[in-house]
C-alpha angles and dihedrals in degrees: 000000000000123000088249092055091048090051090050092052089050089051092052092047091049092049092050089048091049092048091052096042096045108018092162088066091060102051133261124344093263091053091049091048093051092044094051092048091050093048091051088056092049091049092052095049091048092051096036110026093179089068094067095103095052105026097099093049093045092047095049092046091051091047093048090051091047091052092048091051093049103036122051112225093014119185133195090264118111114285090237091058093047092051092047090051089055094045089247099113091129090068094061101093092043092052091047089051090054091050092049089051092048090048092052091046090053091048093047089052089052096050095032106036091176088078097044108121118226123191087229092060114105112260094250089053091049089051091049092050092047089051090050092050090047089052090052091048091049092050091049091051093045092053092046098047098069090047091050091051094047115100097199119095123255119243103232096172120116110259115256115245 
């Protein structure tokens, strides 16, 4: 991966972190939801270019399943709308955060199969793998947070040699 690609991934991570930490700065809940979903697609294609032909389908399928697991009687409408209809709009950013974390955990398991959790793994092994994935998630968030808080622009140009 080139330094420019790494900088772009950092930019995407920082933007996701900013959208989740301060959603009101990014527009209404539906805009934030769409923006986060699009950035997750961009992140995946940057890290795994071979996924470009299936990333939208995979992402939408995972999000639809996530919504169904977390919202009884879920419909195809935006999560933000469904939460507003249930007077639960305040849960939106937290649910998006959980989906972002699950997405990263899925991706980590794809690129680092040694942490993929299988139901046939012994319980202590499942716990060890979950802890490893949580450590990776924490490191990802920690590296993105300072970039999200920074007000200066990122230099996304390829370095001159």
